[in-house]
C-alpha positions in Angstrom: 96.9 106.7 109.7 94.5 104.5 111.6 95.3 100.9 112.7 92.5 98.6 113.9 92.3 94.9 114.9 89.0 93.4 113.6 87.5 89.9 114.1 85.4 87.8 111.8 87.2 88.4 108.5 87.7 85.0 106.9 87.9 85.6 103.1 88.4 88.0 100.3 84.7 88.8 100.4 85.1 90.1 103.9 88.0 92.2 102.9 86.0 93.7 100.1 83.0 94.3 102.4 85.1 96.3 104.8 86.9 98.2 102.1 83.6 99.1 100.4 82.0 100.2 103.7 84.8 102.6 104.4 85.1 103.9 100.8 81.3 104.4 100.6 81.9 107.4 102.9 85.4 108.3 101.8 86.1 107.2 98.2 89.7 108.3 98.5 90.5 106.2 101.6 93.5 104.0 101.3 92.6 100.7 103.0 95.1 97.9 103.6 93.9 94.7 105.2 96.0 91.7 106.3 93.5 88.9 106.3 95.8 86.5 108.2 96.1 88.8 111.2 92.8 90.6 110.6 94.6 93.9 110.9 93.3 97.0 109.1 95.5 100.0 108.3 93.9 103.0 106.6 94.4 106.6 105.7 91.1 108.4 105.6 89.5 111.8 106.3 86.8 110.0 108.4 87.0 110.1 112.2 88.0 107.1 114.2 84.4 106.8 115.5 83.0 106.9 111.9 85.4 104.2 110.7 84.6 102.0 113.7 80.9 102.4 113.1 81.2 101.6 109.4 83.2 98.4 110.0 80.9 97.2 112.8 77.8 98.0 110.6 79.4 95.8 108.0 79.4 93.0 110.5 82.9 92.9 111.8 83.6 93.7 115.5 86.5 95.9 116.4 88.9 94.1 118.8 91.2 97.1 119.5 
């Protein structure tokens, strides 16, 4: 389980963009995003670095 704090997510479209970015490389990934706190929790076979790169490439900076 990976937990990340991301900035810049403001709407459901942002949530979908992050989810699609992760699932484009791991279709079985379970992605839970709390838009209010901009917190992402996911269960994936991808490495931490891969996930971070996918999220940042989608336009959302990782805070922690």
